[in-house]
Backbone as CSV, one residue per row, in Angstrom:
resi,resn,N_x,N_y,N_z,CA_x,CA_y,CA_z,C_x,C_y,C_z
1,LEU,20.546,49.208,-17.498,19.893,49.568,-16.197,18.348,49.321,-16.068
2,SER,18.056,49.278,-17.425,16.435,49.109,-17.293,16.036,47.763,-17.484
3,PHE,16.899,46.790,-17.761,16.346,45.514,-18.031,16.483,44.649,-16.561
4,ASP,15.407,44.356,-16.103,15.133,43.706,-14.908,15.292,42.036,-14.884
5,PHE,16.605,41.786,-14.917,16.909,40.341,-15.166,16.438,39.463,-13.991
6,GLU,16.669,40.084,-12.836,16.251,39.177,-11.526,14.802,38.875,-11.396
7,SER,13.999,39.724,-11.928,12.545,39.610,-11.921,12.215,38.421,-12.858
8,VAL,12.706,38.774,-14.119,12.410,37.669,-15.315,13.260,36.304,-14.872
9,ASN,14.166,36.234,-14.291,14.665,35.020,-13.925,13.878,34.174,-12.869
10,ARG,13.542,34.986,-11.869,12.682,34.414,-10.802,11.194,34.112,-11.136
11,ARG,10.674,34.977,-11.967,9.210,34.669,-12.351,8.916,33.824,-13.443
12,MET,9.684,33.877,-14.463,9.536,32.937,-15.658,10.555,31.941,-15.630
13,PHE,11.785,31.930,-15.211,12.672,30.737,-15.246,12.945,30.076,-14.133
14,TYR,12.217,30.266,-13.122,12.359,29.472,-11.777,13.714,29.721,-11.162
15,GLY,14.478,30.722,-11.498,15.933,31.103,-10.831,16.968,30.161,-11.227
16,VAL,16.808,29.405,-12.633,17.738,28.680,-12.953,18.880,29.119,-13.769
17,TYR,18.811,30.328,-14.151,19.856,31.094,-14.898,20.737,31.998,-14.230
18,THR,21.830,32.180,-14.706,22.906,33.206,-14.154,22.924,34.193,-15.266
19,ARG,23.197,35.358,-14.716,23.471,36.447,-15.779,24.812,36.429,-16.257
20,SER,24.851,36.611,-17.675,25.994,36.744,-18.296,26.777,37.939,-17.978
21,ASN,27.993,37.890,-17.803,28.715,39.102,-17.355,29.992,39.574,-18.320
22,SER,29.919,38.747,-19.362,31.479,38.955,-20.067,30.957,38.415,-21.589
23,PHE,31.954,38.781,-22.549,31.930,38.100,-23.920,32.367,36.821,-23.933
24,PHE,33.025,36.520,-22.784,33.701,35.094,-22.604,33.141,34.567,-21.162
25,THR,31.915,34.633,-21.075,31.282,34.312,-19.859,31.599,32.890,-19.240
26,ASN,31.875,32.718,-17.987,32.038,31.458,-17.404,33.337,30.673,-17.886
27,SER,34.410,31.495,-18.094,35.578,30.936,-18.592,36.769,31.787,-17.970
28,GLU,37.998,31.291,-18.132,39.144,31.997,-17.648,39.421,33.281,-18.468
29,MET,38.986,33.407,-19.634,39.195,34.508,-20.512,38.224,35.679,-20.215
30,ALA,37.295,35.541,-19.216,36.651,36.729,-18.750,37.377,37.715,-18.026
31,ALA,37.341,39.027,-18.341,38.060,40.097,-17.689,37.359,40.259,-16.113
32,ALA,38.167,40.683,-15.132,37.812,40.695,-13.889,38.582,41.896,-13.082
33,GLY,37.789,42.681,-12.302,38.424,43.770,-11.522,39.241,44.787,-12.514
34,LYS,40.376,45.262,-11.948,41.127,46.094,-12.904,42.232,45.265,-13.715
35,PRO,42.701,46.034,-14.793,43.704,45.094,-15.659,44.853,44.543,-14.975
36,THR,45.257,43.332,-15.312,46.333,42.528,-14.712,47.606,43.164,-15.394
37,ASP,48.748,42.701,-15.039,49.791,43.187,-15.643,50.054,42.602,-17.125
38,ALA,49.544,41.469,-17.287,49.636,40.943,-18.715,48.742,41.628,-19.618
39,GLU,47.487,41.927,-19.117,46.492,42.918,-19.818,47.210,44.102,-20.004
40,LEU,47.779,44.862,-19.148,48.467,46.232,-19.185,49.509,46.194,-20.234
41,ALA,50.171,45.051,-20.463,51.231,45.032,-21.400,50.471,45.202,-22.856
42,ILE,49.434,44.595,-22.973,48.706,44.642,-24.349,47.969,46.058,-24.474
43,LEU,47.493,46.583,-23.458,46.589,47.739,-23.510,47.277,49.049,-23.593
44,SER,48.445,49.101,-22.848,49.185,50.377,-22.682,49.547,50.977,-23.825
45,PRO,49.879,50.231,-24.907,50.442,51.044,-26.149,49.062,51.692,-26.890
46,LEU,47.800,51.304,-26.458,46.585,51.871,-26.840,46.044,52.817,-26.105
47,LYS,46.883,53.505,-25.138,46.145,54.305,-24.034,45.554,55.395,-24.535
48,ASN,46.022,56.028,-25.674,45.663,57.243,-26.149,44.383,56.985,-26.909
49,GLN,44.040,55.814,-27.275,42.669,55.457,-28.115,41.580,54.835,-27.121
50,LEU,41.911,54.600,-25.898,40.953,54.049,-24.962,40.621,55.041,-23.826
51,SER,39.401,54.676,-23.340,39.038,55.430,-22.226,39.840,55.296,-21.017
52,ALA,40.073,56.293,-20.194,40.598,56.011,-18.949,40.216,55.127,-17.915
53,ALA,38.865,54.885,-18.165,38.032,53.932,-17.173,38.659,52.440,-17.582
54,VAL,39.081,52.315,-18.726,39.578,50.889,-19.039,40.779,50.446,-18.197
55,PHE,41.507,51.504,-17.803,42.711,51.280,-17.014,42.530,51.543,-15.384
56,GLY,41.677,52.411,-15.096,41.445,52.929,-13.708,40.292,52.327,-12.996
57,GLU,39.336,51.714,-13.796,38.068,51.227,-13.190,37.950,49.709,-13.350
58,ASN,37.367,48.940,-12.390,36.941,47.746,-12.563,36.036,47.515,-13.809
59,VAL,36.318,46.278,-14.414,35.547,46.025,-15.643,33.989,46.095,-15.389
60,PRO,33.275,46.577,-16.184,31.777,46.760,-15.843,31.032,45.502,-15.841
61,GLN,30.082,45.321,-14.743,29.419,44.362,-14.518,27.824,44.571,-14.730
62,PRO,27.032,43.602,-15.198,25.601,43.868,-15.364,25.023,44.656,-14.071
63,PRO,24.224,45.570,-14.109,23.449,46.158,-13.030,22.587,45.072,-12.361
64,LYS,22.464,45.244,-11.035,21.543,44.280,-10.281,20.439,45.233,-9.792
65,ILE,19.181,44.481,-9.785,18.050,45.091,-9.200,17.867,44.539,-7.743
66,ASP,17.563,45.614,-6.947,17.507,45.327,-5.535,16.162,44.776,-5.337
67,SER,15.970,43.628,-4.505,14.639,42.973,-4.524,13.775,43.651,-3.648
68,ASN,14.166,44.518,-2.836,13.397,45.507,-1.917,13.009,46.598,-2.647
69,LEU,13.713,47.324,-3.311,13.431,48.620,-3.895,12.927,48.362,-5.303
70,GLY,13.041,47.278,-6.148,12.613,47.010,-7.256,13.346,47.742,-8.307
71,VAL,12.914,47.807,-9.763,13.726,48.438,-10.785,13.659,50.057,-10.754
72,ARG,12.901,50.613,-9.843,12.797,52.089,-10.208,14.118,52.670,-9.881
73,PRO,14.877,52.576,-8.898,16.218,53.230,-8.695,17.069,53.044,-9.966
74,ASN,17.056,51.941,-10.646,17.822,51.748,-11.887,17.154,52.610,-13.047
75,LEU,15.723,52.588,-13.032,15.178,53.342,-14.212,15.479,54.809,-13.944
76,LEU,15.663,55.349,-12.638,15.937,56.689,-12.429,17.280,57.004,-13.049
77,GLN,18.226,55.952,-12.732,19.631,56.302,-13.290,19.548,56.260,-14.817
78,ALA,18.883,55.105,-15.307,19.018,55.195,-16.925,18.412,56.444,-17.476
79,ARG,17.339,56.987,-16.911,16.738,58.345,-17.506,17.682,59.453,-17.355
80,SER,18.408,59.337,-16.229,19.429,60.531,-16.085,20.496,60.381,-16.959
81,LEU,20.946,59.149,-17.428,21.978,59.106,-18.483,21.397,59.359,-19.876
82,LEU,20.185,59.188,-20.055,19.612,59.744,-21.378,19.359,61.194,-21.382
83,GLU,19.015,61.757,-20.303,19.034,63.256,-20.279,20.399,63.866,-20.541
84,GLN,21.484,63.199,-19.790,22.896,63.843,-20.029,23.198,63.642,-21.601
85,ALA,22.583,62.762,-22.209,22.931,62.417,-23.656,22.287,63.476,-24.593
86,GLY,21.318,64.349,-24.053,20.623,65.261,-24.737,19.040,65.038,-24.929
87,PHE,18.498,63.847,-24.367,17.013,63.772,-24.378,16.316,64.662,-23.200
88,ARG,15.133,64.700,-23.499,14.422,65.356,-22.267,13.204,64.841,-22.000
89,TYR,12.559,64.849,-21.021,11.325,64.323,-20.688,10.095,65.405,-20.923
90,GLN,9.238,64.904,-21.768,8.258,65.746,-22.140,6.991,65.196,-22.389
91,ASN,5.901,65.495,-21.438,4.663,64.751,-21.507,4.717,63.360,-21.307
92,GLY,5.477,62.853,-20.595,5.771,61.369,-20.375,6.513,60.667,-21.481
93,VAL,7.105,61.315,-22.459,8.008,60.800,-23.253,9.415,61.409,-23.390
94,LEU,10.467,60.707,-23.776,11.542,61.094,-23.814,11.722,61.596,-25.328
95,VAL,12.265,62.758,-25.658,12.276,63.283,-26.831,13.843,63.861,-27.079
96,ASP,14.301,63.823,-28.195,15.648,64.436,-28.625,15.428,65.873,-28.674
97,LYS,16.585,66.597,-29.122,16.729,67.797,-29.301,15.738,68.400,-30.377
98,LYS,15.138,67.650,-31.290,14.338,68.121,-32.377,12.867,67.679,-32.097
99,GLY,12.691,67.092,-30.694,11.174,66.701,-30.308,10.843,65.427,-30.799
100,LYS,11.738,64.639,-31.334,11.424,63.378,-31.792,11.520,62.340,-30.547
101,PRO,10.373,61.540,-30.384,10.338,60.486,-29.206,11.262,59.496,-29.603
102,LEU,11.912,59.002,-28.335,12.879,57.829,-28.445,11.998,56.647,-28.531
103,VAL,12.045,56.006,-29.733,11.392,54.760,-29.996,12.253,53.737,-30.551
104,LEU,12.288,52.584,-29.940,13.067,51.299,-30.309,12.293,50.077,-30.703
105,GLU,12.967,49.415,-31.768,12.161,48.189,-32.248,13.088,47.012,-31.803
106,PHE,12.444,46.182,-31.170,13.021,44.831,-30.914,12.514,43.685,-32.068
107,VAL,13.534,43.199,-32.843,13.138,42.161,-33.781,13.491,40.970,-33.403
108,THR,12.472,39.868,-33.570,12.847,38.411,-33.340,11.844,37.767,-34.210
109,TYR,12.112,36.340,-34.274,11.424,35.448,-34.957,10.658,34.426,-33.822
110,ASN,11.074,34.538,-32.550,10.559,33.637,-31.556,9.553,34.280,-30.728
111,LYS,8.435,33.849,-30.617,7.472,34.428,-29.834,7.413,34.556,-28.454
112,ASN,8.295,33.460,-27.985,8.653,33.276,-26.650,9.301,34.490,-26.001
113,CYS,10.264,35.097,-26.940,10.864,36.392,-26.589,9.998,37.493,-26.082
114,GLY,8.685,37.341,-26.448,7.580,38.449,-26.154,7.501,38.337,-24.628
115,ARG,7.541,37.158,-24.032,7.223,37.228,-22.556,8.303,37.801,-21.702
116,VAL,9.526,37.767,-22.157,10.799,38.405,-21.460,10.533,39.869,-21.765
117,VAL,10.541,40.357,-23.087,10.627,41.695,-23.542,9.274,42.526,-22.981
118,SER,8.329,41.887,-22.853,6.968,42.687,-22.152,7.355,43.382,-21.012
119,LYS,8.081,42.694,-20.046,8.386,43.246,-18.782,9.373,44.331,-19.184
120,TRP,10.133,44.264,-20.009,11.319,45.538,-20.210,10.515,46.592,-20.954
121,GLN,9.378,46.291,-21.965,8.495,47.197,-22.470,7.849,48.269,-21.424
122,ARG,7.299,47.508,-20.365,6.574,48.236,-19.409,7.632,49.152,-18.598
123,ASP,8.719,48.785,-18.304,9.659,49.339,-17.546,10.220,50.571,-18.332
124,LEU,10.669,50.392,-19.450,11.083,51.361,-20.370,10.011,52.593,-20.458
125,ALA,8.766,52.206,-20.572,7.639,53.037,-20.687,7.755,54.109,-19.542
126,LYS,8.151,53.635,-18.359,8.070,54.367,-17.169,9.045,55.555,-17.197
127,ILE,10.059,55.497,-18.091,11.063,56.605,-18.210,10.908,57.270,-19.785
128,GLY,9.756,56.952,-20.420,9.316,57.602,-21.486,10.007,57.134,-22.931
129,VAL,10.474,55.827,-22.717,10.995,55.074,-23.945,10.020,54.175,-24.382
130,THR,9.692,54.199,-25.853,8.835,53.367,-26.456,9.578,52.055,-26.979
131,LEU,9.330,50.840,-26.572,9.990,49.530,-27.256,8.755,48.802,-27.839
132,LYS,9.044,48.682,-29.237,8.009,47.938,-30.236,8.661,46.583,-30.219
133,VAL,7.875,45.617,-30.286,8.371,44.488,-30.546,7.886,43.821,-31.895
134,ARG,8.630,43.227,-32.754,8.326,42.869,-33.990,8.755,41.332,-34.118
135,VAL,7.551,40.601,-34.552,7.872,39.069,-34.402,7.675,38.905,-35.967
136,THR,8.912,38.411,-36.680,8.590,38.122,-38.156,8.829,36.381,-38.165
137,ASP,8.580,35.906,-39.460,8.948,34.634,-39.854,10.616,34.640,-39.909
138,SER,11.112,33.295,-40.024,12.564,33.087,-39.665,13.422,33.711,-40.879
139,ALA,12.775,33.820,-42.222,13.351,34.241,-43.306,13.580,35.626,-43.265
140,VAL,12.313,36.439,-42.841,12.445,37.990,-42.710,13.443,38.308,-41.635
141,PHE,13.404,37.593,-40.601,14.329,37.775,-39.418,15.811,37.698,-40.162
142,ARG,16.132,36.628,-40.672,17.528,36.421,-41.289,17.867,37.634,-42.130
143,LYS,16.843,38.007,-42.917,17.196,38.970,-43.939,17.621,40.457,-43.186
144,ARG,16.729,40.594,-42.171,16.889,42.012,-41.689,18.223,41.903,-40.729
145,LEU,18.593,40.609,-40.152,19.937,40.761,-39.423,20.967,40.764,-40.524
146,ASP,20.954,40.062,-41.652,21.905,40.148,-42.899,22.160,41.624,-43.200
147,ASP,21.144,42.438,-43.282,21.119,43.936,-43.635,21.252,44.759,-42.447
148,PHE,21.465,44.229,-41.323,21.646,45.110,-40.068,20.323,46.060,-39.981
149,ASN,19.401,45.600,-40.290,17.945,46.450,-40.365,17.296,46.193,-39.075
150,PHE,17.848,46.601,-37.857,17.153,46.301,-36.626,17.779,47.347,-35.648
151,ASP,17.127,47.650,-34.509,17.504,48.529,-33.454,18.097,47.372,-32.280
152,LEU,17.392,46.438,-31.973,17.575,45.508,-30.932,17.100,44.142,-31.415
153,THR,18.056,43.174,-30.956,17.540,41.678,-31.184,18.279,40.893,-30.278
154,ILE,18.194,39.486,-30.327,18.894,38.703,-29.463,19.839,37.893,-30.289
155,THR,21.133,37.599,-29.716,22.075,36.778,-30.506,22.982,36.344,-29.343
156,ASN,23.968,35.476,-29.837,24.930,34.992,-28.876,26.246,34.929,-29.472
157,TYR,27.255,35.152,-28.496,28.609,35.325,-29.200,29.374,33.898,-28.722
158,SER,29.370,32.895,-29.787,29.873,31.563,-29.423,31.451,31.607,-29.507
159,ASN,31.753,31.046,-28.365,33.378,31.051,-28.380,33.860,29.560,-27.636
160,SER,34.867,29.230,-28.280,35.442,27.941,-27.974,36.385,28.135,-26.688
161,GLU,37.074,27.090,-26.205,38.221,27.323,-25.238,39.258,27.968,-25.751
162,SER,39.401,27.972,-27.109,40.583,28.824,-27.711,40.064,29.686,-28.757
163,PRO,39.505,30.743,-28.293,39.154,31.710,-29.358,40.246,32.306,-30.474
164,GLY,39.703,32.553,-31.629,40.663,32.820,-32.649,40.149,33.779,-33.746
165,ASN,40.159,33.557,-35.014,39.811,34.609,-36.120,38.250,34.756,-36.007
166,GLU,37.546,33.914,-35.452,36.048,34.199,-35.455,35.716,35.549,-34.876
167,GLN,36.750,36.008,-34.043,36.417,37.285,-33.351,36.391,38.556,-34.482
168,PHE,37.077,38.365,-35.427,37.094,39.304,-36.464,35.509,39.402,-37.051
169,ASP,34.967,38.484,-37.184,33.594,38.486,-37.535,32.527,39.157,-36.859
170,TYR,32.941,39.057,-35.399,32.162,39.832,-34.462,32.296,41.286,-34.349
171,TYR,33.727,41.708,-34.450,33.830,43.020,-34.096,34.882,43.936,-34.937
172,SER,35.163,43.452,-36.075,36.037,44.158,-36.981,35.461,45.094,-37.915
173,CYS,36.052,46.184,-38.262,35.623,47.236,-39.190,35.116,46.743,-40.357
174,ALA,35.852,45.729,-40.927,35.320,45.188,-42.225,34.078,44.464,-42.259
175,THR,33.913,43.775,-41.211,32.710,42.976,-41.072,31.294,43.917,-40.675
176,ALA,31.694,45.131,-40.005,30.593,46.008,-39.780,30.191,46.573,-41.153
177,LYS,30.739,46.461,-42.120,30.255,46.966,-43.468,29.782,45.910,-44.448
178,THR,29.930,44.548,-44.025,29.716,43.377,-44.829,28.349,42.725,-44.474
179,PRO,27.318,42.801,-45.348,25.949,42.238,-45.128,26.260,40.672,-44.729
180,GLY,25.575,40.221,-43.857,25.544,38.993,-43.507,26.667,38.425,-42.476
181,SER,27.571,39.334,-42.016,28.499,39.162,-41.138,27.730,39.060,-39.632
182,ARG,28.451,38.624,-38.563,27.831,38.458,-37.151,28.292,39.866,-36.398
183,ASN,28.868,40.785,-37.098,29.050,42.189,-36.275,27.776,43.023,-36.275
184,TYR,26.881,42.386,-35.418,25.370,42.963,-35.282,25.597,44.328,-34.641
185,ALA,26.417,44.569,-33.863,26.725,45.875,-33.140,27.308,46.928,-33.789
186,GLY,27.803,46.503,-35.100,28.446,47.525,-35.917,29.668,48.086,-35.544
187,MET,30.485,47.253,-34.731,31.748,47.600,-34.079,32.761,48.001,-35.045
188,CYS,33.333,49.045,-34.989,34.421,49.508,-35.690,35.209,50.591,-34.850
189,ASP,36.192,50.008,-34.294,37.308,50.841,-33.303,38.574,50.521,-33.453
190,PRO,39.271,51.580,-33.860,40.841,51.358,-34.074,41.579,50.469,-33.032
191,ALA,41.258,50.762,-31.663,41.862,49.891,-30.641,41.496,48.399,-30.752
192,ILE,40.343,48.229,-31.042,39.776,46.931,-31.096,40.370,46.270,-32.362
193,GLU,40.665,47.027,-33.477,41.180,46.429,-34.592,42.624,45.987,-34.334
194,VAL,43.588,46.580,-33.424,44.823,46.294,-33.012,44.667,44.974,-32.175
195,LEU,43.586,44.872,-31.202,43.502,43.929,-30.316,43.275,42.362,-31.180
196,LEU,42.259,42.715,-32.168,41.991,41.552,-32.908,43.117,40.906,-33.953
197,LYS,44.053,41.864,-34.141,45.216,41.148,-34.898,45.939,40.057,-34.013
198,ARG,45.870,40.290,-32.736,46.548,39.243,-31.712,45.958,37.823,-31.941
199,PHE,44.613,37.759,-32.355,43.969,36.563,-32.562,44.142,35.742,-33.718
200,GLU,45.159,36.133,-34.589,45.580,35.574,-35.605,46.556,34.331,-35.192
201,SER,47.291,34.616,-34.107,47.997,33.427,-33.569,48.661,33.956,-32.284
202,PHE,48.894,32.855,-31.369,49.298,33.079,-29.998,50.552,32.215,-29.712
203,ASN,51.503,32.697,-28.985,52.815,32.191,-28.570,52.418,30.987,-27.692
204,ASN,51.544,31.270,-26.708,51.219,30.188,-25.727,49.833,30.420,-25.022
205,ARG,49.321,29.582,-24.304,47.966,29.733,-23.733,47.934,30.991,-22.856
206,ALA,48.986,31.268,-22.119,49.028,32.544,-21.256,48.730,33.789,-22.264
207,ASP,49.250,33.820,-23.429,49.134,34.891,-24.427,47.574,34.916,-24.816
208,LEU,47.036,33.821,-25.082,45.600,33.791,-25.388,44.762,34.379,-24.407
209,VAL,44.983,33.880,-23.256,44.107,34.490,-22.126,44.080,35.735,-21.932
210,ALA,45.443,36.262,-21.721,45.764,37.746,-21.723,45.081,38.534,-22.657
211,SER,45.019,38.176,-23.943,44.502,38.771,-25.230,42.921,38.829,-25.132
212,ALA,42.532,37.773,-24.848,41.032,37.626,-24.571,40.547,38.560,-23.440
213,ARG,41.193,38.606,-22.396,40.632,39.329,-21.340,40.863,40.882,-21.752
214,ALA,41.913,41.272,-22.335,41.969,42.639,-22.870,40.935,43.117,-23.774
215,LEU,40.574,42.228,-24.807,39.566,42.408,-25.632,38.225,42.475,-24.878
216,ASP,37.972,41.618,-24.103,36.559,41.661,-23.376,36.469,42.915,-22.513
217,ARG,37.496,43.157,-21.730,37.603,44.487,-21.041,37.196,45.668,-21.814
218,VAL,37.737,45.961,-23.034,37.470,46.957,-23.917,36.133,47.003,-24.321
219,LEU,35.669,45.806,-24.770,34.270,45.631,-25.334,33.204,45.948,-24.271
220,ARG,33.382,45.536,-23.040,32.509,45.736,-22.013,32.495,47.236,-21.482
221,HIS,33.549,48.004,-21.905,33.616,49.342,-21.513,32.780,50.057,-22.662
222,GLN,32.622,49.369,-23.814,31.657,50.047,-24.824,30.265,49.973,-24.700
223,TYR,29.841,49.119,-23.657,28.305,48.899,-23.589,27.584,48.802,-24.791
224,ILE,27.779,47.724,-25.550,27.207,47.429,-26.805,26.098,46.436,-26.678
225,ILE,25.862,45.696,-25.541,24.903,44.724,-25.334,24.298,44.725,-24.096
226,VAL,23.218,44.271,-24.048,22.369,44.052,-22.754,22.574,42.726,-22.457
227,PRO,23.287,42.376,-21.384,23.730,41.027,-21.182,22.378,39.856,-20.884
228,ASN,22.312,39.073,-21.328,21.330,38.042,-21.208,21.816,37.019,-20.023
229,TRP,21.616,35.742,-20.437,21.836,34.785,-19.214,22.429,33.466,-19.901
230,TYR,22.939,32.558,-18.957,23.260,31.306,-19.357,22.792,30.186,-18.326
231,SER,23.036,29.019,-18.602,22.883,27.908,-17.544,24.305,27.188,-17.382
232,ASP,24.818,26.918,-16.278,25.933,26.081,-15.893,25.623,24.749,-15.860
233,THR,24.395,24.239,-16.088,24.046,22.925,-16.014,23.360,22.383,-17.358
234,TYR,23.662,21.164,-17.788,22.993,20.531,-18.782,21.910,19.653,-18.339
235,ARG,20.685,19.806,-18.550,19.714,18.947,-18.013,19.304,17.951,-18.936
236,VAL,19.660,16.741,-18.767,19.235,15.602,-19.731,18.632,14.409,-18.962
237,ILE,17.867,13.611,-19.673,17.326,12.435,-19.192,17.913,11.225,-19.914
238,TYR,18.431,10.251,-19.085,19.210,9.124,-19.865,18.918,7.776,-19.052
239,ARG,19.042,6.708,-19.617,18.701,5.328,-19.137,19.857,5.220,-17.942
240,GLU,19.448,4.458,-16.801,20.174,4.203,-15.706,21.433,3.530,-15.946
241,ASN,21.583,2.866,-17.019,22.803,1.906,-17.350,23.832,2.642,-17.917
242,LEU,23.555,3.974,-18.217,24.441,4.765,-18.965,25.154,5.769,-17.910
243,GLY,26.358,6.223,-18.332,26.887,7.268,-17.553,28.233,7.979,-18.300
244,VAL,28.646,8.855,-17.581,29.845,9.546,-18.276,31.058,9.492,-17.140
245,PRO,32.316,9.624,-17.714,33.391,9.568,-16.564,33.191,10.644,-15.784
246,SER,33.805,10.484,-14.399,33.691,11.635,-13.394,34.601,12.827,-13.649
247,ARG,35.684,12.459,-14.459,36.724,13.409,-14.833,36.560,13.628,-16.413
248,PRO,36.110,14.884,-16.934,35.873,15.011,-18.401,37.259,15.352,-18.937
249,PRO,37.492,15.452,-20.293,38.566,15.933,-20.909,38.806,17.257,-20.572
250,LYS,40.118,17.855,-20.604,40.460,19.138,-20.304,39.907,20.220,-21.298
251,TYR,39.778,19.869,-22.540,39.097,20.673,-23.545,38.311,19.982,-24.407
252,TYR,36.921,20.437,-24.448,35.968,19.547,-25.109,34.733,20.620,-25.411
253,SER,34.006,20.235,-26.346,32.770,21.148,-26.843,31.687,20.442,-26.004
254,ALA,31.163,21.109,-24.957,30.219,20.620,-23.901,29.007,19.942,-24.678
255,MET,28.558,20.615,-25.690,27.318,20.107,-26.266,27.494,18.857,-26.981
256,ASP,28.746,18.743,-27.682,28.797,17.501,-28.369,29.292,16.326,-27.339
257,TRP,30.310,16.581,-26.535,30.662,15.481,-25.758,29.703,15.079,-24.547
258,ALA,29.033,16.071,-23.995,28.237,15.742,-22.859,26.993,15.212,-23.214
259,LEU,26.498,15.369,-24.532,25.189,14.982,-24.977,25.299,13.679,-25.789
260,LYS,26.456,13.588,-26.426,26.556,12.572,-27.500,27.552,11.402,-27.261
261,THR,28.082,11.521,-25.984,29.154,10.475,-25.646,28.872,9.827,-24.479
262,TRP,28.551,8.602,-24.316,28.017,7.918,-23.277,28.908,6.430,-23.110
263,TRP,28.999,6.080,-21.834,29.494,4.768,-21.455,28.493,3.775,-20.761
264,VAL,28.473,2.475,-21.061,27.731,1.553,-20.313,28.400,1.290,-19.012
265,GLN,27.500,1.472,-17.890,28.200,1.158,-16.597,27.932,-0.352,-16.240
266,LYS,28.779,-0.866,-15.728,28.606,-2.305,-15.375,29.027,-2.412,-13.761
């Protein structure tokens, strides 16, 4: 709620980005609305382990900032949620039951992140949350990620058109305890463990899509990330005698195919 993507996108990125809304953003594997029949067939056996919201509510979408009202209404909602979680507002600072201030550290090796995070810092301060930014060299940053020694950072969840056992590295209980894994959120959930088993093999494409949507839906109800952004356009400069076919292959790696494969136009 506190991250003002719309302002950042408009003021810093010239409006070229789109907010990510899924762990499989911009693909058929992103969950939408309420669960489909195919998803329910997968999720229903886990009903006792999942929140009722997974079945009865639309899959969560990133909050939006009203251009007229600004971020303030969202910040008030955010503070209300923190107060419900046991924090209280005291002398301009949110403190826990022991009086300890809520302080978070954002770790990065990229100074450019500071431009984005500075807006977030100021907005969080308005509700009594202190966000510190720690810029390290790449070796220290890698070490801190490997040891899970951070509060907040930026990463991506890379997925192909056919996600598989890499999902274990992102979300399994085993990798939550394994230094150097990509389970940066420390996910360890019995229901997700069951869903991950499905990614060992699929009977057909429909089974893959339904399984991915079910996993995406459960993860998004966990609220483990603050969604960032993506671009649906590759901006490249090329010689006028080069081109690409108007119809690309059905499945391909966009970075490799779009940027490395070219045809001479005659």
